[in-house]
C-alpha positions in Angstrom: -81.7 -32.7 -57.4 -79.8 -34.6 -54.7 -79.9 -31.5 -52.5 -82.1 -28.8 -50.8 -81.7 -25.1 -51.7 -82.2 -22.0 -49.8 -82.3 -18.3 -50.4 -80.0 -15.6 -48.6 -81.3 -12.4 -48.2 -78.0 -10.5 -49.2 -77.9 -7.5 -47.3 -78.8 -5.9 -43.8 -82.7 -5.2 -44.0 -83.1 -1.3 -44.2 -87.1 -1.8 -44.9 -89.5 -4.4 -45.6 -90.0 -3.5 -49.4 -86.6 -4.6 -50.6 -87.0 -8.1 -48.7 -90.3 -9.0 -50.4 -88.8 -10.4 -53.9 -86.3 -12.6 -52.2 -89.3 -13.6 -50.1 -91.2 -14.5 -53.0 -88.5 -16.2 -54.5 -88.1 -18.4 -51.4 -92.1 -19.2 -51.2 -92.3 -19.8 -54.7 -89.7 -22.9 -54.7 -90.6 -23.9 -51.1 -87.2 -22.7 -50.0 -85.9 -21.4 -46.6 -85.1 -17.8 -46.5 -82.1 -16.9 -44.7 -80.7 -13.7 -43.0 -77.4 -12.6 -41.7 -76.5 -10.4 -38.6 -78.3 -7.0 -39.0 -77.3 -3.7 -37.2 -80.0 -1.9 -39.0 -83.4 -3.4 -39.1 -83.2 -6.2 -36.8 -83.4 -9.7 -38.9 -86.0 -11.2 -36.5 -88.1 -8.2 -36.9 -87.9 -8.4 -40.6 -89.1 -12.0 -40.5 -92.0 -11.4 -38.3 -93.1 -8.5 -40.5 -92.7 -10.9 -43.4 -95.1 -13.5 -41.7 -97.5 -10.7 -40.9 -97.7 -10.0 -44.8 -98.6 -13.7 -45.2 -95.2 -15.1 -45.9 -95.5 -18.3 -43.5 -92.2 -19.9 -44.8 -89.3 -21.3 -43.2 -86.6 -18.9 -41.8 -83.2 -19.2 -40.5 -80.1 -17.0 -39.7 -76.9 -17.7 -41.1 -75.6 -16.2 -38.6 -76.2 -13.8 -35.6 -73.4 -13.0 -33.4 -74.2 -14.3 -30.0 -71.8 -11.9 -28.0 -74.5 -9.3 -28.9 -77.2 -11.5 -27.3 -78.4 -12.9 -24.1 -79.5 -16.4 -24.9 -82.9 -16.1 -23.2 -83.7 -12.9 -25.5 -82.5 -14.7 -28.6 -84.3 -18.0 -27.4 -87.6 -16.0 -27.3 -86.8 -14.4 -30.9 -86.3 -18.0 -32.2 -89.4 -19.3 -30.6 -91.4 -16.4 -31.7 -90.5 -16.8 -35.4 -91.2 -20.6 -35.2 -94.6 -20.1 -33.7 -95.7 -17.4 -36.2 -94.3 -19.1 -39.1 -95.5 -22.6 -38.4 -92.1 -24.1 -39.7 -89.0 -24.9 -38.3 -86.6 -21.9 -37.5 -83.0 -22.4 -37.8 -81.4 -20.1 -35.1 -77.7 -19.9 -36.5 -75.3 -18.4 -34.2 -71.7 -17.7 -34.1 -68.9 -15.9 -31.9 -67.5 -13.7 -34.7 -63.8 -13.1 -34.9 -61.6 -12.1 -32.1 -61.5 -8.4 -33.1 -65.3 -8.4 -32.9 -65.3 -10.3 -29.7 -62.8 -7.8 -28.0 -65.2 -4.9 -29.1 -68.3 -6.7 -27.8 -67.2 -8.1 -24.8 -63.8 -6.3 -23.7 -61.6 -9.4 -24.4 -61.8 -12.3 -27.0 -63.5 -15.5 -25.6 -60.8 -17.9 -24.6 -62.7 -21.0 -26.1 -65.2 -19.6 -28.6 -66.6 -23.2 -29.6 -67.4 -24.1 -25.9 -68.8 -20.8 -25.5 -71.1 -21.3 -28.4 -72.0 -24.6 -27.2 -73.1 -23.1 -23.8 -75.1 -20.4 -25.4 -77.0 -22.8 -27.6 -77.8 -25.1 -24.5 -79.2 -22.0 -22.6 -81.0 -20.8 -25.7 -82.8 -24.2 -26.1 -83.7 -24.2 -22.4 -86.4 -21.4 -23.3 -87.9 -23.7 -26.0 -90.4 -26.3 -24.8 -89.1 -29.7 -25.3 -91.6 -30.9 -28.1 -90.5 -27.9 -30.0 -86.7 -28.8 -30.0 -86.5 -30.7 -33.2 -83.6 -32.2 -35.4 -83.9 -31.9 -39.4 -82.8 -35.7 -39.6 -85.3 -37.0 -37.2 -88.3 -37.1 -39.6 -90.2 -35.5 -36.7 -93.4 -33.8 -38.1 -93.5 -29.8 -37.3 -96.9 -28.9 -35.9 -98.1 -25.9 -37.8 -99.7 -24.2 -34.9 -96.3 -24.3 -33.0 -93.4 -24.6 -35.5 -90.0 -25.6 -34.1 -86.5 -24.5 -33.2 -83.3 -25.9 -34.6 -79.8 -24.4 -33.6 -77.2 -23.9 -35.9 -73.5 -23.1 -35.6 -71.4 -20.9 -38.1 -68.6 -23.3 -38.9 -65.2 -22.5 -40.6 -62.8 -24.6 -38.9 -62.7 -28.1 -37.5 -63.1 -27.2 -33.7 -66.5 -25.4 -34.3 -67.5 -28.2 -36.8 -66.7 -30.8 -33.9 -68.9 -28.5 -31.5 -71.9 -28.4 -34.1 -71.8 -32.3 -33.9 -71.9 -32.3 -30.3 -74.5 -29.6 -29.5 -76.3 -28.1 -32.7 -78.8 -29.5 -35.2 -77.1 -27.4 -38.2 -73.5 -26.7 -39.3 -73.8 -23.4 -41.5 -70.7 -22.7 -43.5 -69.4 -19.5 -45.6 -67.0 -19.3 -48.2 -65.9 -22.9 -47.6 -64.5 -24.8 -50.6 -66.0 -28.3 -51.6 -63.0 -30.3 -50.9 -62.5 -28.8 -47.4 -66.1 -29.5 -46.6 -65.8 -33.1 -47.7 -62.5 -33.9 -46.3 -62.2 -31.6 -43.0 -65.5 -29.8 -41.8 -68.0 -32.8 -42.2 -65.8 -35.5 -40.9 -65.2 -33.3 -37.9 -68.9 -32.6 -37.4 -69.5 -36.6 -37.6 -66.7 -36.9 -35.0 -68.6 -34.5 -32.5 -71.8 -36.1 -33.0 -70.4 -39.5 -32.3 -68.7 -38.5 -29.2 -71.8 -37.1 -28.0 -74.2 -39.8 -29.2 -76.1 -37.1 -31.4 -77.5 -37.2 -34.9 -75.2 -35.6 -37.4 -76.2 -31.9 -38.0 -77.6 -30.8 -41.1 -75.0 -28.9 -43.2 -75.9 -25.6 -44.9 -73.4 -24.0 -47.2 -74.1 -20.4 -48.0 -72.6 -19.8 -51.4 -72.0 -16.5 -53.3 -73.0 -17.0 -57.1 -73.3 -14.8 -60.1 -74.4 -15.5 -63.7 -71.9 -14.9 -66.4 -73.0 -12.2 -68.6 -71.5 -9.8 -71.0 -69.6 -6.8 -69.3 -69.3 -8.5 -65.9 -65.9 -9.0 -63.8 -66.5 -11.8 -61.5 -63.4 -10.8 -59.6 -64.7 -7.6 -58.9 -68.3 -9.2 -57.7 -66.4 -11.4 -55.6 -64.6 -8.6 -54.0 -67.7 -6.6 -53.5 -69.4 -9.6 -51.8 -66.6 -10.6 -49.4 -63.8 -8.4 -49.5 -64.2 -7.7 -45.7 -64.1 -11.2 -45.1 -60.9 -11.8 -47.0 -59.2 -9.5 -44.6 -60.3 -11.2 -41.5 -58.0 -13.4 -39.7 -60.6 -16.3 -39.3 -61.5 -16.5 -42.9 -58.0 -16.3 -44.2 -57.1 -19.0 -41.9 -59.8 -21.2 -42.9 -59.0 -20.7 -46.8 -55.4 -21.5 -46.0 -56.3 -24.6 -44.2 -58.3 -25.5 -47.6 -55.4 -25.0 -49.5 -56.4 -21.5 -50.9 -53.6 -19.2 -50.4 -54.9 -15.7 -49.6 -53.3 -12.7 -48.0 -55.4 -10.3 -45.4 -53.3 -7.6 -46.9 -54.5 -8.1 -50.5 -58.1 -8.9 -50.6 -58.4 -8.0 -54.3 -56.0 -11.1 -55.1 -57.9 -13.0 -52.7 -61.2 -12.3 -54.6 -59.4 -13.6 -57.9 -58.4 -16.6 -56.0 -61.8 -17.6 -54.8 -63.2 -17.2 -58.2 -60.5 -19.3 -59.8 -61.0 -22.1 -57.1 -65.0 -21.9 -57.5 -65.6 -20.8 -54.0 -67.3 -18.0 -55.6 -69.5 -19.7 -58.3 -69.5 -17.8 -61.5 -70.9 -19.4 -64.6 -74.3 -20.4 -66.4 -77.2 -21.3 -64.2 -76.6 -24.8 -65.2 -73.0 -24.6 -64.2 -73.8 -23.1 -60.7 -76.6 -25.7 -60.1 -73.9 -28.4 -61.1 -71.4 -27.2 -58.5 -74.3 -26.9 -56.0 -74.8 -30.8 -56.7 -71.2 -31.5 -56.4 -71.3 -30.0 -52.9 -74.3 -32.4 -52.1 -72.2 -35.2 -53.2 -69.5 -34.0 -50.9 -72.1 -34.2 -48.0 -73.8 -30.9 -47.9 -77.6 -31.0 -47.2 -78.6 -27.5 -48.3 -77.0 -24.9 -50.5 -78.0 -21.5 -49.9 -77.5 -18.9 -52.8 -76.3 -15.5 -52.0 -76.3 -13.0 -54.9 -74.8 -10.1 -52.8 -71.7 -9.7 -55.5 -74.2 -9.1 -58.2 -76.4 -6.8 -56.1 -73.4 -4.7 -55.0 -72.2 -4.1 -58.5 -75.0 -4.5 -60.9 -78.0 -3.6 -58.7 -81.0 -5.5 -57.1 -82.8 -6.1 -60.5 -79.8 -7.8 -61.7 -79.3 -9.8 -58.6 -83.0 -11.2 -58.5 -82.8 -11.9 -62.2 -79.6 -14.0 -61.5 -81.3 -15.8 -58.4 -84.5 -16.4 -60.6 -82.4 -18.0 -63.2 -80.7 -20.2 -61.0 -83.8 -21.3 -59.0 -85.5 -22.0 -62.4 -82.6 -24.2 -63.0 -83.1 -26.0 -59.8 -86.9 -26.3 -60.5 -86.3 -28.0 -63.9 -83.9 -30.3 -62.7 -86.4 -31.4 -60.1 -89.1 -31.8 -62.5 -86.9 -33.9 -64.6 -86.0 -36.0 -62.0 -89.6 -37.0 -61.4 -90.2 -37.9 -64.9 -90.2 -41.5 -66.1 -87.4 -42.6 -68.3 -87.9 -42.9 -72.0 -88.8 -46.5 -73.2 -85.2 -46.9 -74.6 -83.5 -45.7 -71.6 -85.6 -47.6 -69.3 -84.9 -50.7 -71.3 -81.1 -50.1 -71.1 -81.3 -49.5 -67.2 -83.2 -52.7 -66.8 -80.6 -54.8 -68.8 -77.6 -53.3 -67.2 -79.1 -53.4 -63.7 
């Protein structure tokens, strides 16, 4: 495996119990557990509760909507999770769409990327300098204190470039492989070069479902991201990527993202193959999200799919550590 793997808790938390199987899946494979914005039980409170139950694992948000927060308050939340877990915590933030900004702030942000950079600077000002780390620095994490890293939700080149300047992570959602490789990652690299910073680590949150009899992948995709397929910023991103979707017809949009392998539907091996291709495109971590399966077929089916995909990841990692058979090793030496 040429890529790290994360686990997304696919819903807004409503209680601790439903989250625990996902925390078990993350802990069992040494994966980071990611949460999104929650308007029910707060994601940070959920992480703290998990830590209190012994789940001292890496956590991240992908992402919370910063117009709902004061940077000092979110900085304290990030620092708390880092210290309690003893790992790096990824504070993923994003401005949301213009309609959300209008509702939250009374008017859309005139420069969302610049506002996100300023929010990140103020958030990090709460964090002691030794606890501000970068995932590409090789800096060890003190398990007594943890560390805080900021990520930006990235859909388009402007925010990708901002992530290069001001964040340690670029976190994407529904972004096709070629668009990541040819557009977003180069934009993040340009931003990092401009600011003299390290390239942010790229985490791609990817919706997945295993092919099984009686399943309709188009419907699962619609249940997972139908709302996103009506949002102007997601529609614009997908069109930039060459995927023609219409905000007025999210059902057709769901069919299109299945066809174009933005929503990954197939065997566990095929899903992990696609994840490895994302790694080849420059993604550092693929975060598996089984929300569509959960919505259409229930939590048990979603956890079953997640387990099969993570088992495939684990098997490939084991195989990559095994020595080559004698015949294959001899061939490799001859052709080297």
